[in-house]
C-alpha positions as CSV (number, residue, x, y, z in Angstrom):
1,M,-78.9,-66.0,82.3
2,Y,-79.3,-64.9,78.7
3,T,-83.1,-64.7,79.1
4,K,-82.7,-62.6,82.2
5,R,-80.3,-60.2,80.3
6,I,-82.9,-59.8,77.5
7,R,-85.7,-59.1,80.0
8,T,-83.5,-56.5,81.8
9,S,-82.6,-54.9,78.5
10,G,-86.3,-54.9,77.4
11,R,-87.3,-53.1,80.7
12,G,-84.5,-50.6,80.2
13,L,-85.7,-49.8,76.7
14,L,-89.3,-49.5,77.8
15,S,-88.2,-47.2,80.7
16,H,-87.3,-44.5,78.1
17,I,-90.8,-44.5,76.7
18,K,-92.4,-41.7,78.9
19,P,-96.1,-41.2,78.1
20,V,-96.2,-37.8,79.7
21,F,-93.9,-36.6,76.9
22,F,-94.8,-39.0,74.1
23,V,-98.6,-38.5,74.1
24,P,-98.6,-34.7,73.8
25,A,-95.8,-34.7,71.1
26,I,-97.5,-37.3,68.9
27,A,-100.9,-35.7,69.5
28,T,-99.7,-32.4,68.3
29,S,-98.6,-34.0,65.0
30,L,-102.1,-35.2,64.6
31,F,-103.4,-31.9,65.9
32,G,-101.7,-30.1,63.0
33,G,-102.7,-32.8,60.4
34,L,-106.4,-32.6,61.3
35,L,-106.4,-28.9,60.9
36,A,-105.7,-29.3,57.2
37,P,-108.7,-29.3,54.8
38,V,-108.1,-32.9,53.9
39,F,-106.3,-35.6,56.0
40,A,-104.3,-38.2,54.2
41,L,-103.7,-41.2,56.5
42,I,-100.3,-42.5,55.4
43,P,-98.4,-39.1,55.6
44,G,-100.1,-38.4,58.9
45,I,-99.0,-41.8,60.4
46,L,-95.5,-41.4,59.1
47,H,-95.1,-37.9,60.6
48,G,-96.5,-39.0,64.0
49,W,-94.2,-42.0,64.0
50,A,-91.2,-39.8,63.1
51,V,-92.1,-37.5,66.1
52,G,-92.2,-40.4,68.4
53,L,-88.9,-41.8,67.2
54,A,-87.2,-38.5,67.5
55,L,-88.4,-38.1,71.1
56,Y,-87.4,-41.7,71.9
57,T,-83.9,-40.9,70.6
58,A,-83.8,-37.9,72.8
59,H,-84.7,-39.9,75.9
60,L,-82.2,-42.6,75.1
61,K,-79.4,-40.0,74.6
62,D,-80.5,-38.2,77.8
63,G,-80.4,-41.5,79.7
64,Y,-76.9,-42.3,78.4
65,V,-75.5,-38.9,79.3
66,D,-77.2,-38.7,82.7
67,G,-76.4,-42.3,83.6
68,H,-73.0,-43.0,82.1
69,V,-71.4,-39.6,81.5
70,R,-72.6,-37.4,84.4
71,G,-73.5,-40.1,86.9
72,E,-76.7,-38.3,87.8
73,E,-79.0,-41.3,87.8
74,Q,-78.9,-45.1,87.8
75,P,-78.7,-46.2,84.2
76,T,-81.3,-48.8,83.0
77,L,-79.1,-49.8,80.0
78,S,-75.4,-50.6,79.7
79,P,-73.4,-48.1,77.7
80,R,-73.2,-50.3,74.7
81,E,-76.9,-51.2,74.8
82,N,-77.8,-47.5,75.1
83,Q,-75.6,-46.5,72.1
84,V,-77.0,-49.3,70.0
85,A,-80.5,-48.3,70.9
86,I,-79.8,-44.7,69.9
87,R,-78.4,-45.9,66.5
88,I,-81.4,-48.1,65.9
89,A,-83.9,-45.4,66.8
90,S,-82.0,-43.0,64.6
91,A,-81.9,-45.5,61.7
92,G,-85.7,-45.9,62.1
93,F,-86.2,-42.2,62.0
94,L,-84.1,-41.9,58.8
95,L,-86.1,-44.7,57.1
96,T,-89.3,-43.0,58.1
97,M,-87.9,-39.8,56.4
98,V,-87.4,-41.8,53.2
99,A,-91.0,-43.0,53.4
100,L,-92.2,-39.5,54.2
101,W,-90.3,-38.1,51.2
102,W,-92.1,-40.7,49.0
103,S,-95.6,-40.0,50.5
104,A,-95.3,-36.3,51.0
105,S,-92.4,-34.2,49.8
106,L,-88.7,-33.4,50.4
107,V,-89.7,-30.2,52.1
108,A,-91.8,-32.2,54.6
109,V,-88.7,-34.2,55.4
110,L,-86.6,-31.0,55.8
111,M,-89.2,-29.7,58.3
112,T,-89.2,-33.0,60.3
113,V,-85.4,-33.7,60.5
114,P,-84.8,-30.8,63.0
115,L,-86.7,-32.8,65.6
116,W,-84.1,-35.6,65.3
117,I,-81.3,-32.9,65.5
118,L,-82.8,-31.5,68.7
119,A,-83.0,-35.0,70.1
120,L,-79.3,-35.6,69.6
121,L,-78.3,-32.2,70.9
122,H,-80.5,-32.0,73.9
123,A,-77.9,-33.8,76.1
124,P,-75.3,-32.9,76.9
125,Y,-75.5,-29.5,75.0
126,L,-78.9,-27.9,74.9
127,D,-79.9,-29.0,78.5
128,M,-76.9,-27.0,80.0
129,N,-78.0,-23.6,78.7
130,P,-80.9,-21.7,80.4
131,V,-82.4,-20.6,77.1
132,T,-82.1,-23.9,75.2
133,V,-83.1,-26.1,78.1
134,T,-86.3,-24.0,78.4
135,A,-87.1,-23.8,74.7
136,D,-86.0,-27.0,73.0
137,Y,-89.0,-29.2,73.9
138,P,-91.6,-26.4,73.2
139,I,-89.9,-25.7,69.9
140,G,-90.1,-29.5,69.1
141,I,-93.9,-29.3,69.8
142,G,-94.2,-26.3,67.6
143,L,-92.4,-28.1,64.8
144,S,-94.6,-31.1,65.3
145,V,-97.7,-29.0,64.8
146,L,-96.2,-27.4,61.7
147,G,-95.0,-30.6,60.2
148,G,-98.3,-32.4,60.8
149,Y,-100.0,-29.7,58.9
150,F,-97.4,-29.4,56.1
151,V,-97.4,-33.1,55.3
152,Q,-101.1,-32.8,54.5
153,T,-101.1,-29.5,52.6
154,G,-97.7,-28.9,51.3
155,Q,-97.8,-25.3,52.6
156,L,-98.0,-23.3,55.8
157,S,-100.7,-20.7,56.6
158,A,-100.5,-17.7,58.9
159,K,-103.0,-19.4,61.2
160,I,-101.0,-22.6,61.7
161,L,-97.9,-20.5,62.3
162,G,-99.8,-18.6,64.9
163,V,-100.9,-21.8,66.6
164,S,-97.3,-23.1,66.6
165,V,-95.9,-19.9,68.1
166,M,-98.6,-19.9,70.9
167,F,-97.7,-23.4,71.8
168,V,-94.0,-22.6,72.0
169,V,-94.5,-19.6,74.2
170,L,-97.0,-21.3,76.5
171,L,-95.0,-24.5,76.9
172,S,-91.8,-22.4,77.6
173,G,-93.6,-21.0,80.6
174,V,-94.6,-24.4,81.8
175,K,-91.0,-25.6,81.3
176,V,-89.6,-22.8,83.5
177,S,-92.2,-23.7,86.2
178,T,-91.3,-27.4,86.1
179,D,-87.6,-26.6,86.4
180,R,-88.4,-24.8,89.6
181,L,-89.3,-28.3,91.0
182,D,-85.7,-29.5,90.3
183,Y,-84.0,-26.3,91.5
184,T,-82.0,-28.0,94.3
185,F,-80.8,-30.9,92.3
186,D,-80.0,-28.9,89.2
187,R,-78.0,-26.4,91.2
188,S,-76.0,-29.2,92.9
189,I,-74.9,-30.5,89.5
190,G,-74.3,-27.1,87.9
191,K,-77.2,-27.4,85.5
192,R,-78.0,-23.8,84.4
193,T,-81.7,-23.7,84.2
194,V,-83.7,-20.4,84.6
195,P,-84.4,-21.1,88.3
196,V,-80.8,-21.8,89.0
197,L,-79.8,-18.7,87.2
198,L,-82.4,-16.3,88.6
199,G,-83.7,-18.1,91.7
200,N,-87.2,-19.4,92.2
201,D,-88.9,-16.0,92.4
202,G,-87.1,-14.8,89.4
203,A,-88.1,-17.9,87.5
204,N,-91.7,-17.5,88.4
205,V,-91.6,-14.0,87.0
206,V,-90.1,-15.4,83.7
207,A,-92.8,-18.1,83.6
208,T,-95.5,-15.5,84.2
209,T,-94.1,-13.4,81.3
210,F,-94.5,-16.3,79.0
211,F,-98.0,-16.9,80.1
212,F,-99.0,-13.2,79.7
213,S,-97.3,-13.2,76.3
214,T,-99.4,-16.2,75.3
215,S,-102.6,-14.4,76.2
216,S,-101.5,-11.4,74.3
217,L,-100.7,-13.5,71.2
218,V,-104.2,-15.0,71.3
219,V,-105.9,-11.6,71.6
220,G,-103.6,-10.1,68.9
221,L,-104.2,-12.9,66.4
222,V,-108.0,-12.7,67.0
223,Y,-107.8,-8.9,66.5
224,A,-105.8,-9.5,63.3
225,G,-108.7,-11.6,62.0
226,L,-106.7,-14.9,61.9
227,F,-109.0,-16.6,64.4
228,P,-112.7,-16.2,65.1
229,P,-113.6,-14.0,68.1
230,I,-114.6,-17.0,70.2
231,T,-110.9,-18.0,70.2
232,A,-110.3,-15.2,72.6
233,V,-111.7,-17.3,75.4
234,A,-108.4,-19.3,75.3
235,A,-106.6,-16.1,76.5
236,I,-108.0,-16.6,79.9
237,L,-106.3,-19.9,80.6
238,P,-102.7,-18.6,80.4
239,L,-103.6,-15.8,82.8
240,F,-105.0,-18.3,85.2
241,A,-101.7,-20.3,84.8
242,A,-99.8,-17.2,85.7
243,G,-101.9,-16.6,88.7
244,V,-101.5,-20.0,90.2
245,G,-97.8,-19.6,90.1
246,F,-98.0,-17.1,93.0
247,V,-100.3,-19.1,95.2
248,G,-100.1,-22.5,96.8
249,S,-97.3,-25.0,96.5
250,R,-94.9,-25.2,93.5
251,H,-96.0,-28.8,92.8
252,G,-99.7,-27.9,92.8
253,A,-99.1,-24.9,90.6
254,V,-97.1,-26.8,88.0
255,K,-99.8,-29.5,87.9
256,V,-102.5,-26.9,87.3
257,Q,-100.4,-25.2,84.6
258,M,-99.8,-28.5,82.8
259,V,-103.4,-29.4,82.9
260,L,-104.5,-26.0,81.5
261,T,-102.5,-26.6,78.3
262,Y,-105.1,-29.2,77.3
263,P,-108.2,-27.0,77.3
264,F,-106.1,-24.3,75.7
265,A,-105.2,-26.6,72.9
266,A,-108.9,-27.8,72.7
267,I,-110.2,-24.3,72.3
268,L,-107.6,-23.4,69.6
269,F,-108.3,-26.6,67.7
270,S,-112.1,-26.4,67.8
271,T,-112.4,-22.7,66.9
272,Y,-109.7,-22.9,64.2
273,C,-111.2,-26.1,62.8
274,W,-114.8,-24.8,62.8
275,S,-113.8,-21.5,61.1
276,I,-112.3,-23.4,58.1
277,R,-114.3,-26.7,58.3
278,C,-111.1,-28.7,58.7
279,S,-110.7,-32.3,58.0
280,A,-111.7,-33.3,61.5
281,I,-115.2,-31.8,60.9
282,Q,-115.4,-33.6,57.6
283,V,-114.5,-36.9,59.2
284,L,-117.4,-36.3,61.7
285,D,-119.9,-35.4,59.0
286,P,-120.9,-39.1,58.3
287,L,-121.3,-39.7,62.0
288,R,-123.5,-36.6,62.3
289,L,-125.6,-37.9,59.4
290,L,-126.0,-41.2,61.1
291,L,-126.8,-39.9,64.7
292,V,-128.6,-36.7,64.0
293,D,-129.9,-36.2,60.5
294,L,-131.1,-39.8,59.8
295,P,-133.2,-40.1,63.0
296,L,-134.8,-36.7,62.1
297,L,-135.7,-37.9,58.7
298,L,-137.2,-41.2,60.0
299,A,-139.2,-39.4,62.7
């Protein structure tokens, strides 16, 4: 009986680890860190771990509110288990902040703590407003990029701020599109997402506005000289994301829009990194010496 309870609780805890959210969030911390001139492993790991703990806290809190307060879904943890898990995850986050303070700086901690605050406020507060339910996860991603960079450098550049803003705007468009898939359910429970507020067609226009704004930001930042001209290629992808929103099924459009965020990020990363010879290139230099330069010397 006791062993069965442990297994059930373990499955409940694991059910709140959702790779579709965790992988991008933690990857963006690494994304920001590797764009620094030098990458220090310990601060980088601590920041990525903190991002993961904040997101896990958000999922636990969301599961508690949706399962035990609103009754919108079948809970996988009892109320007490859920609350204890939230406290443990939060304690782990705060301990990580102490370690981050020691390995990086107090300012790095102050830039990371808002992720935990967003996690605790997402449900039942931020997810009931059309603006905050759209922007809170994208803002979290933007903060993850900035924090990952800051723990390495102790400062923020105009370039990394530009990257962060582009992610926030692009992902806000994707979030509006994904909320269109939940339109019927959200409307039935009184959840005020953009589609519920404006209807599916209106929401598609809002998502398209975000996508066009992302393209404009890319072109504008290239024109301002913050990014090399080749980065302008990335501006095509949000335009394509906007276009697919008006053709085919909503599910198909959302899948394409989500997939397009990855090549968009790859173009930003590679062109930014190459223009400043970031730490990722420096890490690859020994590999290039082994695979390219050494065979040429021995030939």
